[in-house]
C-alpha positions as CSV (number, residue, x, y, z in Angstrom):
1,X,34.7,59.2,26.2
2,X,36.7,57.0,23.8
3,X,33.7,55.4,22.1
4,X,32.4,56.1,18.6
5,X,28.8,57.3,18.3
6,X,27.4,54.0,17.2
7,X,29.1,52.2,20.1
8,X,27.8,54.8,22.7
9,X,24.3,54.5,21.2
10,X,24.3,50.7,21.4
11,X,25.7,50.7,25.0
12,X,23.0,53.2,26.0
13,X,20.3,51.1,24.5
14,X,21.5,47.9,26.2
15,X,21.8,49.8,29.5
16,X,18.1,50.8,29.4
17,X,16.8,47.3,28.5
18,X,15.4,45.0,31.3
19,X,17.6,42.1,32.3
20,X,15.3,39.6,30.4
21,X,15.9,41.5,27.2
22,X,19.7,41.5,27.2
23,X,19.8,39.0,24.3
24,X,17.9,41.5,22.1
25,X,19.5,42.7,18.9
26,X,20.5,46.3,19.0
27,X,21.6,48.4,16.0
28,X,22.4,52.1,15.8
29,X,22.6,54.3,12.8
30,X,23.7,57.9,12.3
31,X,20.7,59.8,10.8
32,X,22.1,63.3,10.5
33,X,21.2,65.2,13.7
34,X,20.2,62.1,15.7
35,X,21.4,58.6,16.5
36,X,18.7,56.1,15.9
37,X,18.6,52.8,17.9
38,X,16.6,49.8,16.7
39,X,15.9,46.9,19.1
40,X,14.4,43.5,18.1
41,X,13.6,40.7,20.6
42,X,12.0,37.3,20.2
43,X,8.6,36.7,21.7
44,X,9.7,33.9,24.0
45,X,11.2,36.6,26.2
46,X,7.6,37.5,27.1
47,X,6.2,34.0,27.1
48,X,8.9,31.5,28.1
49,X,8.5,28.1,26.5
50,X,6.1,29.3,23.8
51,X,7.5,30.0,20.4
52,X,5.1,32.1,18.4
53,X,7.7,32.7,15.7
54,X,7.5,36.5,15.8
55,X,9.6,39.4,17.1
56,X,8.9,42.7,18.8
57,X,10.7,45.6,17.3
58,X,11.2,49.1,18.7
59,X,13.0,52.2,17.6
60,X,14.1,55.5,19.3
61,X,16.3,58.4,18.5
62,X,18.4,60.8,20.5
63,X,19.7,64.2,19.4
64,X,23.5,64.4,19.0
65,X,25.0,66.5,21.7
66,X,28.4,68.2,21.4
67,X,28.8,66.9,17.8
68,X,28.3,68.6,14.5
69,X,25.7,66.7,12.4
């Protein structure tokens, strides 16, 4: 595959985001037996032209496959 785990996690998170969310911040961390992805996006993505000054955050994890944790 040629990618490290964090790079693969980040790429997978971006792949599953809608086109309007592609500017979201994505970070991935190794948490033992899972990779945990965290995504943050500014509210104007949902309400263009309106700056509420807050962000929406989400997190998800995926079990490591084919790796020893």
